[in-house]
N, C-alpha and C positions, 0 to 999 in steps of 0.2 A: 804563410801559405795562402791565406785568403787573398792577399794582395795580388797574387799571381793567377787567380781563377777568374780570367776575363770571360767575355761572352763566348768567344770561340772555344776556350777550354771547357766551359760548362756544356756547350753543345756536344763537344767530343765525349764528355763524360756520359751524357744521356744516350748518345749513339752507342757507347760501349756496353750498355745494358743488354744482357743476352736474353732476358725474358721481359714480358710485359710488366710483371710484378716488380722487377728490379727498376725499370724505368719509372714506375709509379712511386717507388720509395725515394729515388733520387729527386724527382720533381716535387714531391710533397715537402721535402726538406729544403730544396734550393729555391723553389718558387712560392711556397706558402709559408715557409719558416717554422714548420712543425718540429717539435722535439722528438727524440727517438721513441719514447713511450707513446707520444701522441699519434705518431704514424700508425701504430697498431690499434688505435681505438676508433678512428674516424670511419664512418660507414656511409652508404648512399643516402640514408635519411638525413644526414647532417648537411647535405648540399641544398642550397636554396637560391632563388633568384631575387636580388635586391631591387630590381627595376632600374638598374644602372647598366648602360651599354658596356659590353665586352668583359664583364666580370660576373662571378657568382660569389656567394658567401658560403663559408664552411664553419659550422658550429663545432668547436673543439671540445670534446667531453673532458671533464675534469678527472684527475686521478682519484681513485677511491680514498686516497690518503688526504683528501681535502684540498680544494682549490676554491676559486670564487664560485659559489653555488648560486644559481638564479632560479631555483625551483619555486621560491615564494612568488615570483612574478611571472612564472612561465619561462620556458626555455626558448632562447632565441633561435633563429634559423630553423633547421630541420630536426632539432633534438627532441627527444621524448620528454613529456611534461614531468616525469619523475626522474629524469636524468640530470645530474648536475653538469652545467656547461661552464667551462673556464672562460671562454671568450669566443668572439667571431673574428674570422680573418678572411681576406680576399683571395679568391682563386682566379687566375687568368682564364678567359673563356676557352682557350684551346685545351688547357689542362682539365677544366670541368667537363668538356666534351669527351676527353680521353677517359676520365674516371667513369663516366656514365657508360661508355662503350665497354670498358673493362668489366664493370659490374654485370652488364648484360651478357657478355661473352662467357663469363665465369658462372653465370646463373646465381649471382649473389642476391640474397634477400635484403630488404631495406635496412635491417639491423645488423647484417653481417659485415664485419670490417673489410675494407678494401685489402688490407695486408694482415692476414690472420696468422702472424708468426710472433715470436717473442722479440722483445727489444734487442736482445743479444743477436738474434738472427738479422735484424735490420742493420745493425752495425756491420755484420759480416757481409751482407749484400752490398753495402756501400763500399766496403774495403775491396771486395772482389772486383767490383765494377771499376773502381779507381785504378787498380793494378792493371787491368786490361787497357784502360784509356791511357795510362802512363806509357805503356809499351807501344801503343799505336801513335802517340804524339811526341815521342822522344822526350818525355818528362814534362811537357807543357801542362799536363794534369798531374798533380802530386800523387804518388802512389800510396801515400799514407793518409789520404783524405778521409775525414770522418763526418758523420751527420752533423756534429757541432760546427765543423768548418762550413758546411753547406748552409747552415742557419746563419752563420756570420756573413757569408757571401750574400745571402738574402737581404740582411739589414744594410750592408754596404751598398748594394745595388739600388735599393730604394732611396737611401739617404743621399748618396753621393752622385750616382749616375742619373737618377730620375728626379731628385730634389723633392721627394715626398715629405710632407709635414712630419717632423719627428714625433709629434703626438700620435698621429695615425700609425706610424711604424711601431711605436711602443705598444699600442693597443693590439695591432695585428699580430705581433710576435709574442705578446704576453710578458714583456719585460716590466719589472716593478716600477722603475723610475726612468726619467729621461737621462739621468746621469749614467746609466748603464750603456747608453748608446754613444757616449763621448768617444770611446776608443775607435769607433768606425769613422769619425769625422776628423780629417786632418786639418792642420792650421791653414788659415787663409791670409794671403798678403793683402795689402791695401787695395790693389786693383780689383781683386776678387770680391772684397767687401763692398767696394763701390758698385760693381756690376750687380751684386745681389740686391743692393738698395734700389738701383735703377730698375731691375726686373720686377721689384715689388711695387714700383711706382712711388717710392718715398725719396724725394729730392729736397726735403726740408721745407717744402711748401705744401699747402693743402691740396690734396689730389695729385694725380699724375699728369704728365704732359703728353701731347700727341706723339712725341718722339718715343716716350716710354711705351706707349701702346703699340707703336710700330715695331719696337724691339722685341715685343713679346709674341707677335703674331708669326705664324709660319711663313717663311719666304720661299719654301719649296712646294707649297700646297698646289700651286697651279700646275706643276709638273706631274704630281700624282693625279690630279683631276684630268689631265690630258690622257694619261694611261687608262683611267677609269672610263672616260667618255669616248675612247677611240672607236671608230666605226669601220676601220679597215681601209678607208679610202686614202688615208695618208699614213706615211711611216711614222712611228713614234719617235724616230730619230729626228724628225722635223717638227712634230707637234710639241714635244716636251720643251725644247728651247724657246719656241714661240710663246708658250704659256708662262715660262719662268720670267721672261722680260716684261710681262704685264705687271709684275711687282716692281714697285719703285726701287727696291733693293738692288736688283740686278740690271745693269745697263746692257750687258751682252751675255749670250749663251750660245754654245755650239757643241756639236758632237764630232769628234775626229775618229774616223774608222780606219783600221789597218792593223798590221802586225807590228810587234816590237823588235823584229829582227832585221830592220832596215829595208823591208819591202815597201811597195807603193802605198801611200796613205791618201786619204781624201777627207774633205769636210762634208759629212753626210747631212748635216742640218745646221742652220745658223739663224739667229735672230738678234736684232740690235746692231748688227755689223755685217757688211757684205763679205761673201766668201773670198772675193779677190783680195780684200784687205787682210783677211786672215792668212791667205797664202803669202802675201807680201811680208807679213810679220814672221813667217817661217813655221807656222803651226803644223804644216804637213811634213816638216823635216826634223824638227826637234821641239823641245819644250817640256813643261811639267806633265803634259798628258802622257808622254812616253814613259815617264817614271811611274805614273799611275797604272798604266797597262802592265809594265814589267813587274812591279811589286805587288799589285793588287790592293794598294793602300791609297788614301787620298793624299794629294800633294798641293800645298798652298802655292799660289803663283805670284806672291808679292814681289814687285819689282821686275818680273820677267817681261821681256819685250813681247812675247806672244800674247800677253794680257795687257799690252799697252802700258806696262809699268804700274798698273793698279792692283789693289788687293783682289784676290779671287781664289778659286780652288778647282782642281781637276780630280774627278772621281772615276774609277773604272765602271764601265757598263758591262757587268758580268752575269753569267748564269753558270753556276757550278764551276767547272774547270775551264769554261770558255769565256774569253773576254772579247766582246765585239768592238770595243773602242773605249773612248773616254768622254765623259760629259764635263764640260768646262763652263764656269760662270765667272763674270767679272763684276765687282761691286760698282754701283753707280754713284754711291754717296761717299766713297773713299774710306769707309769704315772697314776694319779688319773682319774677317770671317770668324764668327763665334764658334765655340765648341758645339753648341746646339745646332747651328746651321750646318756644320760639318757632318754631324750624325744624320740630319735630315737628308742631305744631299748624297751621302753614302748609301742610305736606304733607297733613295730615288734611283741611283745608279744600278743597284741590284734589281730593282723592279723593271728598269728600262732593259737590262740584259735579258731578263725573263720574257719581257714583252716581245723582243726581237725574235727569240727562239720560238715562242709560242705562235707568233705570226707566221713563221715559216711552216710550222706544223699545221696550222689552220689552212694555209694556202695549199699545202700538199694534200690535205684531206679533201678539199673542194675542187681540186684541179682535175680536168678531164684529160690532161696530158702531163707528163713529167719530164724533167731533165735527168737523164740517166748519166751518172758519172762513174768512172772507174779510176781508182787510185792504186798505185803500186808503192811498196816500201820494202827495203831489205834491212832497215835499221835493227840493230841487235836489241834495242829496247822493246821491239815488238816481239812478244813471247812466241807467237805463231811462227814468225820467221826464224827465230832461234831454234825452236823445236824441230821444224822441218829440215833445217840445215844439219843439225846435230844427229838426227836419226835417219836422214835420207828417206823421209816419208812424206805423205800428204796429210795435212791437217785441215779439216773443215770445221768452221765455227758454226755450231747449230743454234746457239742462243747466248745472249748476254743478259744477266740479271744484276741490277744494281743492288749491292748489299748495304753500303753506306755511301755518303757523299764522295768518299775517296777510294772505295773498293768495289770490285765487280766479281761475279762468279761466271766463268766462261765454261760453256758446255761444248765439248769437243768430240769429233769423230775422227779417229786416227787410222789411216790405212798404211800398213807397212811397218808398224812398230808395236811392241807389246807394252803393257803397263809398267814393267820395270824400267824400260828405257825412258818412258815419259817421266817416271819418278826421278831418274837421275838428272834429267834436264831441269825439272822443277827445283831440286835441291841445289843446283848450281846457278840459279837465276834469282837475283834480288827482287823482292817485292812480289814473288809468286810463291804460293804455299797451299797447304791443305788439299792435296790431290785426293780425289775420291773416284775410284774405279766403278763405273756403272755396269759395264759389260765387257767381257773378253771374248774376242772372235778369233777365228783361225788366222785371219790376215790383219788383225789389228785390235782395236778396242775403242770403247766410248768412256769418257772420263770428264771430270770437271775440276777446275782449279780456281783458287781465289787470287785475284790480281789487284795489288795496291797501286793507286795512281791511275793514269790514263791508259787507254787502249785506242787503237785506230777506230774501232766500232763505236766506242763510247764518245770519243771526240766528235765524230760525224753526227751521232745522234743528238748530242748537246748543241750542235750547230743547226739542228732542225731537219736533218736528213733522215730517211728511212733506209737502213742497210738491208739489202736483199741477199747478199752473198759475200762470204769472206773465206778465202782459201789460201793456204800456204804450201808451196812446193819449192824445193831447192833453195831455201833460205829467203824466199820473196813472198810477200803477202799481196794478194789481189783482193780488193774490196770494191763491190759494186753497190751503189746507193742511188736513191731517188731524191731529187729536190723539186720544189714547185717549178712549173713551166716558166721560163723566163727569169729564174732566180739568178742572182749574181754569184757565180761559183767562186770567184776570187777570194772573198773573205773565208769561205769554207776551206779552200786549199791552203790559205795562209795559216788558218788555225791548226790544220793537220800537220803542216810543216813545223809549226812551233813545238809540236809534241814529237815529231819524227822528222829529222832534218832532211833526209833524202826522199821524203814522200813526193811523188809527182803525179800530176793529172795525166792519165794515159788516154782517156777518151771522154767525150761529152757529146750527147745527142738527145734530141727531143723525141720521145716515143709516146704513143697513145697509152692511156692507162686502162688496164683491163678492169671491168666492173662486174660484180656479181650481185644480183638482186637477193633480197632476203629469201624469197621463195626458192630460187635456184640453189642457194646455199643449203636450205633445209632439205631439198630433194637430193643434193649431192651427198650430204651426210647420211640421210636415211638409207641410201643405196649401200652403205658400208655395213649395215647391221644384218645379222641373221634374224630370223623370226624370234628365236629364243633370247637373243641379246636385246632386241627391241622390247620384248615382253618384260624382261628383267628391269630394264631402264625405266620403262613406263610405270611398272608396279612400284618401283622404289620411289619415283618422283611423286606419284599420286598418293602413295601410302605414307608420305611425310618422312621418308628415310633421310632426305637431305636437309630437313628442317633442323633448327636448333632452338630448344631441345627437340630431339627426334620424335616424330609422331608414331613411328613404328621401328622396331629393331630389325636387323637383318633376318633373324630367326622368324619373326612374325611375318615379314614379307615373303620369305621362302615358304612358310607354312601356307600362306594364302595362295601361293602359286602351285602348291602341291609338289614342291621339289625339296631336296635337302639343302641345308645351309651352304655347304661347299659348292654345290652345283649353282646355286643362286650367285654366290660371290664370283665364280668363274665367269658366268655370263655377264654379270654387271661390270666386272673389271674390263672385259674385252669391249663391251659397249662404250664404256667411258673412254677407252683408248681410241676407238673409232671416232667418237665425238671430237676428241682433242686433235686427232689427225686432220680433221676438217678445218681446224682453226690455225694450225701451225704449218710451217713450210713442208710441202709434199716432197720437194726435191730431196730432203734429208732422208725420208723413208725409202725413196727410190734407190738412193745410194746404198742403203743398208740391205 
């Protein structure tokens, strides 16, 4: 089982946790290597800062039945001086931050366990989470996963994937001998042994060679630095290749942008080789980059004409479900691309995809004008189109909320159909589930559904657009979105067509962007309140009702105002609604 729990499967497992506590349980086993009983004993006081970047230390309390006690010399980490500590282990900085946030949100004292349940309940939490993850991933996550399996995966990841010193892994996990870790280490062939010696700088002579040092340094670091140093004047699609070829390792680097469905493609950025040369090699028509975009996986370019017959690799430049293109590099020294280099470049590709999307969002935020685009689709894969056709109704999408990386919850306003009709369409549509009726009206209803996979709105959002309106009638969806002024609409349209084949761009125009100052927004919202609503909201705010923990209860605020608790709640709820109405789309409320 453990062999099949790769990084993606583990991420899916964590995502399947329905509660904050369940996620903490999974991560303490899978990323810290704690045993089932140890998970129930660690508390905020056991976390400490070792003075090493990106990690924290966690002192693991010993079982009462006797483990390595260090009380004679004082307890390491954050443990109590009278508390026996079994060992210290390392906690990734992201998990340490989550643990501290969890403790704060739950109001835990320094000595109160993060997971105050029985070891048996810990096992049940992992089992329940694994079953949900297995159902969502078609078995990629084993349904019978246990905390012991997560601890095994922890050891394998450190030893095999990250190459951590087995001595350090043994101490972190509390294994008695190095021999107990043998089962996590597979056999090595002669080449792997030789590479290990080379990486350690041991070639039979005293000290390492310059080549050894070069093999150990990151060859993708320049690309990451280009993203970190970006000032917005140049596209990351151009700056990343330029910084990669500054390394002696890569002779050429380029980004091919376009869709994988035969549409027009282009070289968006290149370094170490002219774009015309790349076009002559056929990179805009075919090649490994196309496979990288289609599969979402890295593809080696050894011997391919697009890479001039030299070793190289193409990795997708992706953000969530959107692939902007592929980043390709060609080795300058003729050496094959190592596994470590593959991992670095795959990570760089993901960062590049995120940077492209974030850049569009930034440009949209600062632009005084926008490019308004309107798309239409009647694809049956679009749930809104299917529902409006089946029920002969109008469906307005009020909001889309991301639930996981692969699922969204759509909030709908339906005119001309009742909840039962919507339920029938949901039952007959794959990937759509969990209908929740919010309100039933004489001429329709409001409801929400969970949608697995992409949607037109989600696809456009992940391409950096802001969706302003989405409506479906007669089996056709109309989506209006804003892009930064002067933005290239073609990659966005290509991305939408990749999800919905018949999607077409119906209109495109540059329009001025309306702006509201902070003061005008405040005045506009204030006009929505009655005097009593404003008094209730102000008293609750200044009385600490919205603080955590609360400075005043509802009853105390109501008493201070001289009204009953139900009256206070009535005014407060209406005031909150008025405040939120000022933040969200007013057109929705006008339709209602």
